N, C-alpha and C positions, 0 to 999 in steps of 0.2 A: 398394763395400766396400773398406776399407783392406787393405793387403797385410800380413797377420800371418805372414809367412814364419818358419819355425823356423830360427833362426840359431845357437843354442847348445844345450846339453843339454836333455833332456826328462825329466820325471817322469811316467811312464805311470800313470794312475789306474785303480783297480779298485774297483767298488762293493762295499758290504757288505750291502745290503738286497735279499734275494732277491725277484725280481719287480718291483723298482723300478729299481735300477741294477746289479743282478747277475743275469745270466742273461737269456735270451730276446732280444727286439729292443732292449731298453733297456740292455743290458750296457755299462757305461762302458769296460771294457778292450777288448772286441770292437769297439767303435765308435771306438777310438783317441783317447780323450779324454786330453789331456796338460795339464800345466803346462809351458810352454816359453818360451824366450827369443826375443825379436824385436828387430830394430833399427828397427822402425817406431814411433818414439816418439809420433807423432800418434794412433796407434790405442790406446795404453795407456789403460785405464779405460773403454773403449767396446767394444761387441760388434764383433768383427772376425774371427771365425773360426767354425768349425763345432762349437763347444762347448768349445774349449780355453780355458784361462786363460793369458794371455801376460803376461810381465814383461819389463822392460828386461834386456838380456843380463847386466849386472853383478849385478843383483838375483837373477836365476835361478842364476847360477854360485854365488853365496853360499849360496842356499837348497839347491841340489843338494849342496854340500859339507857342509851341516849336517844333512840329512835322510837317514839310511840307508834302504836298501830295506826296505819294510814299515812305514815311519812312517805313522801315521794322519793324514789330512788332513781338515779340516772346511772346506768352502767355503760361505760365506754371503754373501748380497747385502748 
């Protein structure tokens, strides 16, 4: 597996759907699901973590600066 080490900021995600991604064993926040920066460019666009979405460091810094805490995020394949 590629090394998707966190190298810049994180956006820590929390689910909104009770019983799906909020609460219990599937809770996104309690499982530490993030959008985070990585310097491993070869892993971008490929599964390389334990549920996180990783971006190039520069892209994540830009997104972090644009999205205040509480911003709703939709992640789709």
